[in-house]
Backbone as CSV, one residue per row, in Angstrom:
resi,resn,N_x,N_y,N_z,CA_x,CA_y,CA_z,C_x,C_y,C_z
1,MET,84.322,87.180,-3.450,85.512,86.802,-2.735,86.595,87.839,-3.013
2,LYS,87.319,88.205,-1.967,88.419,89.158,-2.100,89.680,88.549,-1.502
3,LEU,90.768,88.643,-2.237,92.069,88.161,-1.782,93.039,89.328,-1.759
4,TYR,93.991,89.297,-0.822,94.951,90.391,-0.679,96.362,89.847,-0.499
5,LYS,97.338,90.658,-0.925,98.744,90.336,-0.718,99.533,91.645,-0.713
6,ARG,100.458,91.761,0.248,101.317,92.943,0.299,102.548,92.669,-0.570
7,VAL,102.805,93.567,-1.536,103.942,93.439,-2.447,104.680,94.774,-2.475
8,ASP,105.960,94.753,-2.117,106.786,95.971,-2.118,106.107,97.125,-1.389
9,GLY,105.486,96.829,-0.252,104.863,97.863,0.566,103.485,98.303,0.107
10,GLU,102.974,97.729,-0.982,101.640,98.087,-1.472,100.716,96.882,-1.311
11,LEU,99.464,97.156,-0.966,98.483,96.106,-0.781,97.777,95.838,-2.109
12,HIS,97.980,94.645,-2.636,97.350,94.228,-3.890,96.086,93.439,-3.574
13,TYR,95.107,93.516,-4.472,93.863,92.781,-4.282,93.500,92.017,-5.541
14,TRP,92.720,90.994,-5.360,92.112,90.221,-6.440,90.726,89.881,-5.947
15,GLN,89.703,90.170,-6.739,88.339,89.881,-6.292,87.498,89.347,-7.439
16,THR,86.462,88.618,-7.075,85.559,88.055,-8.073,84.124,88.084,-7.556
17,TRP,83.188,88.112,-8.488,81.770,88.043,-8.141,81.000,87.558,-9.361
18,ASP,79.805,87.012,-9.125,78.924,86.568,-10.203,78.175,87.767,-10.762
19,ILE,78.115,87.835,-12.071,77.291,88.857,-12.733,75.888,88.295,-12.929
20,ASP,75.821,87.069,-13.426,74.562,86.343,-13.571,74.885,84.852,-13.579
21,ASP,73.951,84.005,-14.024,74.157,82.553,-13.988,75.191,82.052,-14.998
22,LYS,75.547,82.871,-15.967,76.473,82.432,-17.015,77.737,83.261,-17.110
23,LYS,77.908,84.206,-16.186,79.025,85.132,-16.311,79.483,85.616,-14.941
24,GLY,80.805,85.736,-14.777,81.381,86.276,-13.560,82.388,87.358,-13.897
25,ALA,82.837,88.080,-12.881,83.799,89.162,-13.085,85.009,88.947,-12.187
26,ILE,86.152,89.419,-12.671,87.390,89.417,-11.905,87.971,90.820,-11.985
27,GLN,88.443,91.318,-10.849,89.125,92.611,-10.815,90.358,92.451,-9.946
28,LYS,91.487,93.023,-10.394,92.721,92.945,-9.616,93.495,94.236,-9.763
29,GLY,94.295,94.544,-8.739,95.100,95.753,-8.792,95.660,96.086,-7.423
30,ILE,95.950,97.348,-7.220,96.476,97.859,-5.964,95.340,98.574,-5.237
31,VAL,95.199,98.312,-3.940,94.133,98.934,-3.158,94.224,100.452,-3.296
32,GLY,93.084,101.078,-3.570,93.022,102.523,-3.761,93.070,102.930,-5.219
33,GLN,93.348,101.956,-6.100,93.359,102.222,-7.533,92.284,101.369,-8.196
34,ARG,91.913,101.741,-9.404,90.826,101.062,-10.101,91.155,99.609,-10.436
35,GLY,92.313,99.312,-10.936,92.697,97.942,-11.259,92.184,97.485,-12.610
36,ASP,92.483,96.227,-12.921,92.081,95.608,-14.190,90.812,94.794,-13.970
37,TYR,89.926,94.833,-14.955,88.632,94.158,-14.869,88.448,93.277,-16.086
38,LYS,87.931,92.064,-15.871,87.551,91.234,-17.011,86.362,90.368,-16.637
39,GLU,85.605,90.011,-17.652,84.451,89.140,-17.460,84.788,87.751,-17.992
40,ILE,84.318,86.741,-17.267,84.520,85.347,-17.645,83.147,84.764,-17.944
41,LYS,82.986,84.202,-19.138,81.700,83.632,-19.544,81.788,82.114,-19.597
42,SER,80.672,81.462,-19.298,80.596,80.017,-19.447,80.561,79.677,-20.928
43,GLY,81.197,78.572,-21.284,81.154,78.079,-22.659,80.200,76.902,-22.750
44,LEU,80.174,76.269,-23.900,79.297,75.116,-24.087,79.659,73.979,-23.140
45,LEU,80.945,73.781,-22.914,81.394,72.661,-22.093,82.096,73.084,-20.807
46,SER,82.094,74.382,-20.516,82.800,74.835,-19.318,81.978,75.869,-18.556
47,SER,82.162,75.856,-17.251,81.489,76.807,-16.379,82.456,77.939,-16.037
48,PHE,81.980,79.156,-16.028,82.840,80.283,-15.655,83.346,80.105,-14.229
49,ARG,82.564,79.449,-13.390,82.979,79.250,-11.996,84.216,78.355,-11.892
50,LYS,84.346,77.368,-12.769,85.537,76.517,-12.771,86.762,77.307,-13.205
51,VAL,86.595,78.173,-14.188,87.699,79.019,-14.652,88.140,79.948,-13.534
52,ILE,87.189,80.565,-12.861,87.504,81.476,-11.763,88.138,80.716,-10.601
53,GLN,87.652,79.509,-10.309,88.238,78.732,-9.214,89.709,78.420,-9.480
54,LYS,90.064,78.157,-10.724,91.474,77.933,-11.067,92.308,79.176,-10.767
55,GLU,91.758,80.352,-11.071,92.463,81.599,-10.765,92.589,81.800,-9.256
56,VAL,91.530,81.492,-8.517,91.585,81.590,-7.055,92.718,80.713,-6.535
57,ASP,92.771,79.472,-7.000,93.812,78.543,-6.564,95.201,79.086,-6.875
58,ASN,95.374,79.638,-8.077,96.681,80.192,-8.471,97.076,81.380,-7.599
59,TYR,96.148,82.280,-7.331,96.459,83.449,-6.501,96.762,83.032,-5.062
60,CYS,96.041,82.037,-4.546,96.320,81.553,-3.188,97.701,80.904,-3.121
61,GLU,98.069,80.156,-4.142,99.399,79.561,-4.193,100.479,80.634,-4.251
62,ASP,100.137,81.787,-4.819,101.081,82.901,-4.937,101.122,83.759,-3.666
63,GLY,100.381,83.371,-2.639,100.454,84.086,-1.368,99.310,85.032,-1.075
64,TYR,98.338,85.135,-1.952,97.167,85.970,-1.665,96.309,85.277,-0.612
65,GLU,95.684,86.075,0.261,94.861,85.533,1.337,93.534,86.252,1.404
66,GLU,92.515,85.501,1.803,91.226,86.106,2.104,91.310,86.561,3.560
67,VAL,91.030,87.842,3.822,91.222,88.398,5.155,89.917,89.013,5.639
68,ALA,89.378,88.426,6.711,88.162,88.982,7.320,88.143,88.568,8.777
69,ASP,87.593,89.422,9.627,87.438,89.032,11.022,86.002,88.571,11.248
70,SER,85.641,88.277,12.471,84.324,87.714,12.755,83.174,88.664,12.421
71,SER,83.436,89.961,12.354,82.368,90.908,12.021,82.283,91.139,10.515
72,ASN,83.065,90.357,9.743,83.045,90.412,8.280,83.641,91.696,7.726
73,LYS,84.431,92.410,8.521,85.137,93.589,8.039,86.572,93.186,7.760
74,CYS,87.161,93.771,6.768,88.533,93.424,6.411,89.491,93.758,7.545
75,ASN,90.446,92.894,7.748,91.450,93.082,8.789,92.818,92.914,8.145
76,PHE,93.381,93.993,7.624,94.621,93.937,6.877,95.840,93.698,7.762
77,SER,95.714,93.836,9.072,96.869,93.655,9.936,97.405,92.237,9.862
78,ASN,96.582,91.284,9.487,97.037,89.901,9.351,98.056,89.732,8.235
79,LEU,98.113,90.657,7.299,99.015,90.529,6.158,100.437,90.937,6.485
80,GLY,100.627,91.656,7.576,101.977,92.063,7.959,102.704,92.744,6.830
81,SER,103.953,92.366,6.635,104.745,92.973,5.560,105.174,91.911,4.565
82,GLN,104.234,91.046,4.170,104.537,89.992,3.222,105.000,90.573,1.899
83,VAL,105.901,89.884,1.252,106.372,90.313,-0.076,106.006,89.264,-1.077
């Protein structure tokens, strides 16, 4: 999953993916730059997917959006000049 938000004229991204059944990854930053990366592991009583879902919810509340058109290619024009 990839989320985007325009901040001060720069396009920021937040993305996540599964590494395996017990671990996922999160990367965030400015489009065109490497960004920050961290791995989230499942614990004895918690799933990494629940932890990541909380982050997804927080980023969406902060104005990040998943942007894709019907051909599954990113369509950044929908973001306009959001701050």
